[in-house]
C-alpha positions as CSV (number, residue, x, y, z in Angstrom):
1,X,0.0,0.0,0.0
2,X,1.4,3.3,-0.9
3,X,2.0,5.9,1.7
4,X,-0.3,8.9,1.2
5,X,-0.2,12.1,3.2
6,X,-2.1,15.3,2.9
7,X,-1.4,18.7,4.4
8,X,-3.4,21.8,4.0
9,X,-3.8,25.2,5.7
10,X,-7.3,26.5,6.8
11,X,-8.5,30.0,6.2
12,X,-7.9,30.7,9.9
13,X,-4.2,30.0,9.3
14,X,-4.2,26.6,11.2
15,X,-1.9,23.9,9.7
16,X,-3.2,20.3,9.7
17,X,-1.6,17.1,8.6
18,X,-3.2,13.7,7.9
19,X,-2.0,10.4,6.4
20,X,-3.8,7.1,5.6
21,X,-3.1,4.1,7.8
22,X,-0.9,1.4,6.5
23,X,0.4,-2.0,7.7
24,X,3.8,-2.3,9.2
25,X,6.4,-3.6,6.7
26,X,8.3,-6.8,7.3
27,X,11.7,-5.6,8.5
28,X,14.8,-7.9,8.6
29,X,16.3,-8.9,11.9
30,X,19.5,-7.1,11.2
31,X,20.2,-3.9,9.6
32,X,21.4,-3.9,6.0
33,X,24.1,-1.8,4.3
34,X,23.7,2.0,4.4
35,X,22.7,2.0,0.7
36,X,19.8,-0.4,1.4
37,X,18.8,1.8,4.3
38,X,18.7,4.8,2.1
39,X,16.6,2.9,-0.5
40,X,14.0,1.9,2.1
41,X,10.8,4.0,2.2
42,X,10.1,5.1,5.8
43,X,6.9,6.7,6.9
44,X,8.3,9.0,9.6
45,X,6.9,12.5,9.1
46,X,10.1,14.0,10.5
47,X,11.7,13.3,7.2
48,X,8.9,14.8,5.2
49,X,9.9,18.2,3.7
50,X,6.3,19.3,3.7
51,X,6.1,19.2,7.5
52,X,6.5,22.6,9.3
53,X,8.9,22.3,12.2
54,X,9.2,24.6,15.2
55,X,6.7,26.7,17.2
56,X,3.8,27.8,15.0
57,X,2.8,30.5,17.5
58,X,6.0,32.6,16.8
59,X,5.3,32.8,13.0
60,X,3.9,36.1,12.0
61,X,1.5,35.2,9.2
62,X,-0.5,38.1,7.8
63,X,-4.0,37.0,6.9
64,X,-5.4,38.0,3.6
65,X,-8.2,40.1,5.2
66,X,-5.6,42.3,7.0
67,X,-3.9,43.5,3.9
68,X,-4.4,47.2,3.1
69,X,-6.5,48.1,0.1
70,X,-4.7,49.9,-2.7
71,X,-7.1,52.8,-2.6
72,X,-6.4,53.2,1.2
73,X,-2.6,53.1,0.4
74,X,-3.0,55.8,-2.3
75,X,-5.1,58.0,0.1
76,X,-2.4,57.7,2.8
77,X,0.3,58.6,0.3
78,X,-1.7,61.7,-0.8
79,X,-2.2,62.8,2.9
80,X,1.6,62.4,3.5
81,X,2.4,64.4,0.3
82,X,0.0,67.2,1.4
83,X,1.5,67.3,4.8
84,X,5.0,67.6,3.4
85,X,3.8,70.4,1.0
86,X,2.3,72.3,4.0
87,X,5.5,72.0,6.0
88,X,7.5,73.1,3.0
89,X,5.4,76.3,2.3
90,X,5.0,77.2,5.9
91,X,6.7,80.5,6.8
92,X,9.6,79.8,9.2
93,X,11.2,82.2,11.7
94,X,14.8,83.1,10.6
95,X,17.6,81.7,12.6
96,X,18.9,83.7,15.5
97,X,22.2,85.6,15.3
98,X,25.3,84.5,17.0
99,X,25.0,84.9,20.8
100,X,21.2,85.1,20.7
101,X,18.3,82.6,20.8
102,X,14.6,82.5,20.2
103,X,12.2,82.2,23.1
104,X,8.6,81.0,22.7
105,X,6.0,83.4,24.1
106,X,2.2,83.3,24.3
107,X,0.2,85.8,22.2
108,X,-3.2,84.7,23.4
109,X,-5.6,87.1,25.2
110,X,-5.6,85.0,28.4
111,X,-2.3,83.5,29.6
112,X,-2.3,79.9,30.7
113,X,0.4,77.9,32.5
114,X,2.3,75.5,30.3
115,X,3.3,72.2,31.9
116,X,4.5,68.9,30.6
117,X,2.3,67.1,33.2
118,X,-1.1,66.2,31.7
119,X,-3.9,66.6,34.2
120,X,-5.9,63.4,34.2
121,X,-8.9,62.3,36.3
122,X,-10.4,58.9,36.8
123,X,-14.2,58.6,36.5
124,X,-16.1,55.4,37.2
125,X,-19.6,54.5,36.0
126,X,-21.7,51.6,36.9
127,X,-24.3,50.5,34.4
128,X,-27.4,48.4,35.3
129,X,-28.1,45.2,33.5
130,X,-31.7,46.3,32.9
131,X,-32.9,48.8,30.5
132,X,-32.6,52.5,31.2
133,X,-35.5,54.0,33.2
134,X,-37.5,56.5,31.2
135,X,-37.5,60.1,32.2
136,X,-39.8,61.0,35.1
137,X,-42.6,63.4,34.1
138,X,-42.8,66.8,35.7
139,X,-44.9,66.9,38.8
140,X,-47.8,69.3,38.4
141,X,-49.8,69.7,41.6
142,X,-53.5,69.8,41.5
143,X,-55.0,73.3,41.1
144,X,-56.4,74.8,44.2
145,X,-57.7,78.2,45.1
146,X,-59.2,81.0,42.9
147,X,-57.7,82.7,39.9
148,X,-57.4,86.4,40.1
149,X,-55.9,89.0,37.7
150,X,-54.9,92.6,37.7
151,X,-54.4,95.4,35.2
152,X,-50.9,96.8,34.7
153,X,-50.7,100.0,32.8
154,X,-48.0,100.8,30.3
155,X,-44.8,102.0,32.1
156,X,-45.8,100.7,35.6
157,X,-44.0,97.3,35.6
158,X,-41.2,97.5,32.9
159,X,-39.7,100.3,30.8
160,X,-37.9,98.6,27.9
161,X,-35.9,101.7,26.9
162,X,-34.7,102.2,30.4
163,X,-34.0,98.6,31.3
164,X,-32.3,97.8,28.0
165,X,-29.8,100.7,28.3
166,X,-27.4,98.9,30.7
167,X,-27.5,95.8,28.6
168,X,-26.8,97.8,25.5
169,X,-24.0,99.6,27.2
170,X,-22.4,96.3,28.3
171,X,-22.9,94.7,24.8
172,X,-21.5,97.8,23.0
173,X,-18.7,98.2,25.5
174,X,-17.7,94.5,25.2
175,X,-18.0,94.8,21.4
176,X,-15.8,97.9,21.3
177,X,-13.3,96.4,23.7
178,X,-13.1,93.2,21.7
179,X,-12.7,95.3,18.5
180,X,-10.0,97.4,20.0
181,X,-8.2,94.3,21.2
182,X,-8.4,92.8,17.7
183,X,-7.2,96.0,16.2
184,X,-4.4,96.2,18.7
185,X,-3.5,92.6,18.0
186,X,-3.5,93.3,14.3
187,X,-1.3,96.3,14.8
188,X,1.0,94.4,17.1
189,X,1.2,91.6,14.5
190,X,1.9,94.2,11.8
191,X,4.5,95.8,14.0
192,X,6.1,92.4,14.5
193,X,6.1,91.7,10.8
194,X,7.6,95.1,10.2
195,X,10.2,94.5,12.8
196,X,10.9,91.1,11.3
197,X,11.2,92.6,7.8
198,X,13.5,95.4,9.2
199,X,15.5,92.8,11.1
200,X,15.8,90.6,7.9
201,X,16.8,93.7,5.9
202,X,19.4,94.7,8.5
203,X,20.6,91.1,8.7
204,X,20.9,90.8,4.9
205,X,22.7,94.2,4.8
206,X,25.1,93.1,7.5
207,X,25.7,89.8,5.8
208,X,26.3,91.6,2.5
209,X,28.7,94.0,4.3
210,X,30.5,91.0,5.9
211,X,30.8,89.3,2.5
212,X,32.1,92.6,1.0
213,X,34.6,93.0,3.8
214,X,35.6,89.3,3.4
215,X,36.0,89.8,-0.3
216,X,38.0,93.0,0.2
217,X,40.2,91.3,2.8
218,X,40.7,88.4,0.3
219,X,41.7,90.8,-2.4
220,X,44.1,92.6,-0.1
221,X,45.6,89.3,0.9
222,X,46.0,88.2,-2.7
223,X,47.4,91.6,-3.6
224,X,49.8,91.4,-0.6
225,X,50.9,87.9,-1.5
226,X,51.4,89.0,-5.2
227,X,53.4,92.0,-4.2
228,X,55.6,89.9,-1.8
229,X,56.1,87.4,-4.6
230,X,57.1,90.2,-7.0
231,X,59.4,91.7,-4.4
232,X,61.0,88.3,-3.8
233,X,61.4,87.8,-7.6
234,X,62.9,91.2,-8.0
235,X,65.4,90.7,-5.1
236,X,66.3,87.3,-6.5
237,X,67.0,88.9,-9.9
238,X,69.0,91.7,-8.3
239,X,71.0,89.1,-6.3
240,X,71.6,87.0,-9.5
241,X,72.6,90.2,-11.4
242,X,75.0,91.2,-8.6
243,X,76.5,87.7,-8.5
244,X,76.9,87.8,-12.3
245,X,78.6,91.3,-12.2
246,X,80.9,90.2,-9.3
247,X,81.7,86.9,-11.2
248,X,82.4,88.9,-14.4
249,X,84.6,91.4,-12.6
250,X,86.5,88.7,-10.8
251,X,86.9,86.8,-14.1
252,X,88.2,89.9,-15.8
253,X,90.6,90.6,-12.9
254,X,91.8,87.0,-12.9
255,X,92.2,86.8,-16.7
256,X,94.0,90.2,-16.8
257,X,97.0,88.6,-15.0
258,X,96.4,85.1,-16.3
259,X,96.7,85.8,-20.1
260,X,100.2,87.3,-19.9
261,X,101.4,84.5,-17.6
262,X,99.9,81.9,-19.8
263,X,101.4,83.4,-22.9
264,X,104.8,83.7,-21.2
265,X,104.6,80.1,-19.9
266,X,103.6,78.8,-23.4
267,X,106.4,80.9,-25.0
268,X,108.8,79.6,-22.4
269,X,107.8,76.0,-23.1
270,X,108.3,76.6,-26.9
271,X,104.7,76.7,-28.0
272,X,105.1,80.2,-29.5
273,X,108.5,80.5,-31.6
274,X,110.0,82.2,-34.7
275,X,110.5,79.8,-37.6
276,X,113.8,81.3,-38.7
277,X,115.2,81.3,-35.1
278,X,113.9,77.8,-34.6
279,X,115.5,76.6,-37.8
280,X,118.8,78.3,-36.9
281,X,118.8,76.8,-33.4
282,X,117.8,73.3,-34.5
283,X,119.6,73.0,-37.8
284,X,122.2,75.6,-38.3
285,X,123.8,75.7,-34.9
286,X,124.3,71.9,-34.6
287,X,125.8,71.7,-38.1
288,X,128.1,74.7,-37.3
289,X,129.2,73.1,-34.1
290,X,129.9,69.8,-35.8
291,X,132.0,71.6,-38.5
292,X,133.9,73.6,-35.9
293,X,134.5,70.4,-33.9
294,X,135.8,68.6,-37.0
295,X,138.1,71.5,-37.9
296,X,139.5,71.7,-34.3
297,X,140.0,68.0,-34.3
298,X,141.9,68.2,-37.6
299,X,144.0,71.0,-36.2
300,X,144.7,69.1,-33.0
301,X,145.7,66.0,-34.9
302,X,148.0,68.1,-37.1
303,X,149.6,69.7,-34.0
304,X,150.2,66.3,-32.5
305,X,151.8,65.0,-35.7
306,X,153.9,68.1,-35.9
307,X,155.0,67.8,-32.2
308,X,155.8,64.1,-32.9
309,X,157.9,65.0,-36.0
310,X,159.7,67.8,-34.1
311,X,160.4,65.5,-31.2
312,X,161.7,62.7,-33.4
313,X,163.9,65.2,-35.3
314,X,165.2,66.7,-32.0
315,X,165.9,63.2,-30.7
316,X,167.8,62.2,-33.8
317,X,169.9,65.4,-33.6
318,X,170.6,64.8,-30.0
319,X,171.6,61.3,-30.8
320,X,173.8,62.4,-33.7
321,X,175.6,65.0,-31.7
322,X,176.3,62.7,-28.9
């Protein structure tokens, strides 16, 4: 027999579960391999994915009847939009200046104490389980005695013009007093508006003046920094010019004595010479010295030969005479 289970949810959000009865399967004495255990079909509802686990009281399920209608949502959005528009176009008091603050005051005719404590009173009422009792009719006693009448002439009992004068005075006085209060209130409000406008104009003028002074101070600072930069650039150029002039004067002074010394040294080392003098010194003088040396050598040899000849002749004569 196949295992059949059914689960459904009632309109009142109550979950129910039901399954058909079935016979117990013939189970083996010993457990089989894990694979066979996985293949077996158990009827435990704890392994059914359709079963809701946990506490059902903690689940916040919104019923269908509690959902807001689209028309109601649109009406609430329209009310919020109008409220934001009223708050946006409402005239606001300007912010207080530095060092000052706004204080809330009452402008009503009669002052009342403001308190955060709300006065509350407890009232009890006991109702009867029966229906309300109808109103009791008025008691009219039985008529007794005799009816009499009298004649009142005009002006004896009540004079309307005389009696109405105090009432009219009170009414007119109260009306005039209320009118004067309203006029004074309107004048006071107009004066407050005028003072507020004057204060706004003065504040705007002061803000404009402060901005102008700040802009002027900024321009002065920029001009000062620009002048300082120009002065520094001019001093730098003057210093560079002075250094160049000093370097040029030192170079000229140094080269004034250097050029003659260099030329003299080069001339002394033979880099500057006369071609004729150089030729005489390198070619003619060595040849002349060689020729003179050869001539002197020949003369010396001739003298030695002559001395030898004279000595031999003298020796022979000496030998002959002896």
